[in-house]
N, C-alpha and C positions, 0 to 999 in steps of 0.2 A: 576523767574517771578511768582507772586502770581496767583493762579487759580481764575477765575471769581466767584463772589458770586452767588450761586444758588438761583433761585426764590423759594418762598415758595408755596407749594401746600397742600391743605387740602382735605381729602376724608372722608366722613361720611358713616358708615355702620350700617344699621338698623337691630337689632337682633330680627327678627320676624319669623325665621324658620331655618331649617338645611341647610347649604350650599350645592349646588348641582353642577353637571358638567357645567350647563349653567352659573351659577354664576362665576365659575372658569374661563371659557373661555371669558365671556362677561364683567366681572368686575374685578375679583381678579388678573388674570394674566396681563391684560393691565395696571392696576393701579400700580402693583408692578414694572412693566417695567419703570415707571416714576421715580422710586427712584434713578436711575442713572443720571437723568437729573435735578431733583428738590430736594429741601430740603423738603422731603415728611413727612406729618403728617397724621395719620389715627386715627379716634376716633370711638368708639362703641356708637351709638346714642340710648342709652337705654331709655332716657326720651322721645325721639320721638316715641319709640315703645308703650308708654302708650296710644297713641291715639286709638289703636286697641287691644292691648294685656292686658288682665286683670288677668292672672294667674301669681302670683309672683314667684313661683318656676320655671315655664317655662321661665319667663323673665331672671331669674338668669342663668338658663341652657343655653339659647340661647346666652346670653352675653358672657359667657365663651367659648361657642362653636364657636362663630364667631371670637373671639380673637385668639383662638387656631388654627382655620382654616387658618387664614391669616398667622400666624407664620409658621405653618406646610407647607403652600404653598410657603414659601420663604421670608416672611417679616423678615428682620433682625433688632431686637430691638436695636442693637448696632449702626446701621446706620440711622434708622428711628424712629420716635416717634409714639407710639401707646398708647392710653389711653381711659378710659371710660368717656363719656360725664358727667356722674353723679359725677365724681371725681373732676370736675372743677366748683365749685359753683359760681365763678366769672362770668361765662356765664349767670347765671340767674339774677344777679344784672344788668349786661349790657343789658339784655333782656328788663328790665323795662325802662331803659333810652331810648333805641331805640324805644320801643313801644310808648313813648311820642312824638316821631318825625315821626312816620309812619302813613300815612293816611289810614283810613279804606277802602277807595276806592281801594288802592293798594292790600289789602288783598282780597277784593271782586273779584278781577280779577285773583286770583290764580287758577290754573287749577283744583286742587283737590276739592276746595270748589265749583267751578262752576259745576264740574261734579256731585257732591252730589246734588246740587240744580236741575240740569237737570234730574237726576234720580227720584227725588221727583215729578217733573213736569210731567214726562212721566207716573208715577204711579198714577197721578190724585190727589196727596195730596194738600190740601189747604195751608199747612205750608211747604214752600219750604226749610226751615231750619230744618225740622224734622230729627233727628238722627245726626245732626251736633254738635259736641262738640267744645268748644273753643280751645282745643288742635289742632284739625284739622284746624280750622279757622286761628289760629296763628302759625301754623306749619312753614310757609315760613319765618316768623319773627325770630323764634328760630333758624332755619337753617341759616339765614343771620348772626345772632350773633355768631353761631359756627364758621363761616368763618371769620368774622371781628375781633373777639377777638384774633385770631392768626395772624391778618394782612396778610392773604393769598393773594398772587398775582394771582394765578390760581386755579381753581377748576375743576378737571376732572369729566365730566358729559356726559351722553348720550343726544341726541337731545331733548328728552322728559323732561329733567331736566334743560334745559338752563334757563327757566324762574326763577328758584330759585336763580341762580347766578345774573340774571338781577335785581331781587328784592333786593338782598344783595347790589348790586352796587347803586341802587336808595337810599337805606337807608343810606349807607355810604355817598352818596352825600348830603343827607338832613342834616346829622350831620355836615359834613364839611362846609356846607353853614352857619349853625347857630353858630357853635362853632369852626370853623376852625382857629381862631386866637389863640386858646389854644391847640388844638390837631386836627390832620387830619388823618382819616383812609385811609389805602390803599384801592383803589377801585378795587375789584376783577374782573377777566375775566374768562369766561368759557373755559375749555380746552376740545374740542370735539374730540373724536377719529376719525382717518382716516376712512372714510366710507368703503374703500376697505378692511381695516383690521378688521373692526368691525364685530363680528360674533355672531349669535344666534345658538343654537343647538335645534334639534328636540327632543321631549321627547319620552317616551315609547309608546305613542299613535300616533306619527307622527306629532302632533302639536308642536308649540313652547314650549320648556321646561319651565314650570312655576309652581310655587306652587299653583296658582289659578286653574290650570287644574289638579292638583294632578297626574302629569305625569313625575315627576323628577327622576333623578338617583342621590341619595345622594353621596356626594364626598367621604365619608369615611366609607361606609358600608362594611361589611366583603366580602371577595372574593366570597363566595358561593352565597350571595344575589346579588352581582354585576352581576354575571354570569346569574342568573335567570332574572334580569331586562333587560340585553342586549338581551336575547333570546326573550323577549316580544316585542321588537321593530318591528313594522309591516313591511312586505315586500310584493311585488306583487307575482303573481303566475307564473312568467316566469320559464319555465323548466330549469333544471340544465344545459343542453347542449346548450341552446340558449344564444346569446350575451345579455349583460345587460348594461344599461346606468348608470354608477356609480353616476352621479350627480342627478339622480332621486331617489337615495336610502338614506333614513334617516340614515341607519347604516354607509354608506360611509361618509355622511356629518359629523358625529361625529368622525369617524376614521381620517379624514384628518386634524382635529384640534389637534390630539395627535401624529400622526405618522410622521416620517421623510419624507421629500419630495420624496426621492427615493422609500420608501415603498408605499407612496400614488400613485405615478405614475405607479409602478409595479402592484399594485392592480387594478388600473383603466384599465390597459392594459389586465390583465387576465380576468376581468369581460367582457370587450368588445369582447374578443376572444371566450367566451363561455366555458362551461365545469366546471364552478365554481358556486356552489349553494349558496344561501343566508345564509344557515347554516354555511358554511365554513367562510364566511365573518364575521358573528357574532362571531364565535370562535376567529378569528383573532383580532377583535375589543376588545373582552374581554381580550385577552392576552396582548395587547398593553396597555389597560387601567390599568390592574392590575399591570403590570410592573412599570408603572409610579406612580400609586397611593399608592402602598404598602408601600414605605418608608414614604410618607406623612401621610398615615393612622397610622403607628406606632408612628410617632412624635405627631400626633394629640391626639391619645389615651393617650400618656404620659402626654401631657399638660392639658387635661381636667380632669385628675385624681385629687381628692381632695389633697390639700397641695402641688401641683406641683410647678415648677418654674414659672408658669404663674402668680401666685399671686405676686411674686417679680417683674416680668416684668411690670405688670400693675401698681404696686405701684411706681416703678421708673418712668414710663411714666406719672403717675398722678403728681408726684413732678415736673417734667420738664414742663408739660403743665400748671400747676398752676403758676409756676414762670413766664412763658411767659404771661399768661392771667392776672396775677396780675399786671404786668407792664402796660399793656394796660388799665386795669380798673383804676389804680391809675391816669393815665394821663387823662382819661375820667372824673373821679370825680373832678379833679382839673379844667378841662375845663368847666364843667357845674356848678361849684360853690359849690360842696359838699365836 
């Protein structure tokens, strides 16, 4: 009996910084888990990064770093497709076609654009569009095309990104309404992670781990630096001998995302019993992290090295992605009369 055809999922990854533990737990690991259920495609959204990143060398570095990170974390290029957005020029031709079918009002309602205008209003600026480039304004349109050109059926996103998939669905619907006799796009749906399993990690200052707070623990830093950052995570002044509530501890919150359930529960019990200091818990966290990250770190460093197999992986991904995108674009061109 033939196995059922897997639905297509597309995940875009913006290369604007070094991946950190929060990215791994909140985005990388959950997205890679989907590869067993879906025909998964991952692309490095390097053109999207141009809305904010102006350093060409840094963009090249981040692009390779992100690709290497996902592969080191477990993405199998033999089973899943990974490619650079910039290696698929068909995307940008389709972007123009879809821009001719997309109302400006739809872009006006995009969260990022509205937030930029709100900031300008709060600052008392007369020009509410100050600092807004057309890349930011059209960002949701290009994201929609990234999804539609691969005819993705599902797009894994957090709740704050659902609007982007809804916009893609609206744009697909507009095309299908006008040109549906010649070609019809798959209308994508968001795939939102189970709230119970969705996790965020605290950073080295106790707040949510985020590049904007400059409080991250990079995923592939050397062990010595990793240990120093773990030691920086804040704890309270509860004496060593006193019982401690594990769930109130930022250190424990990170540990439970990486340790086995048996270790998590044993640690929780020991903290509740007293006699265990926060320093001991930090040492335990470092050992667990380093044990898991060391093999990934070694793989990552090999991949980001100049002339590594990463170049061949991305070239192979580009060829497959272009073939798929080319089929879509050819059908669209025929449908619209070009």
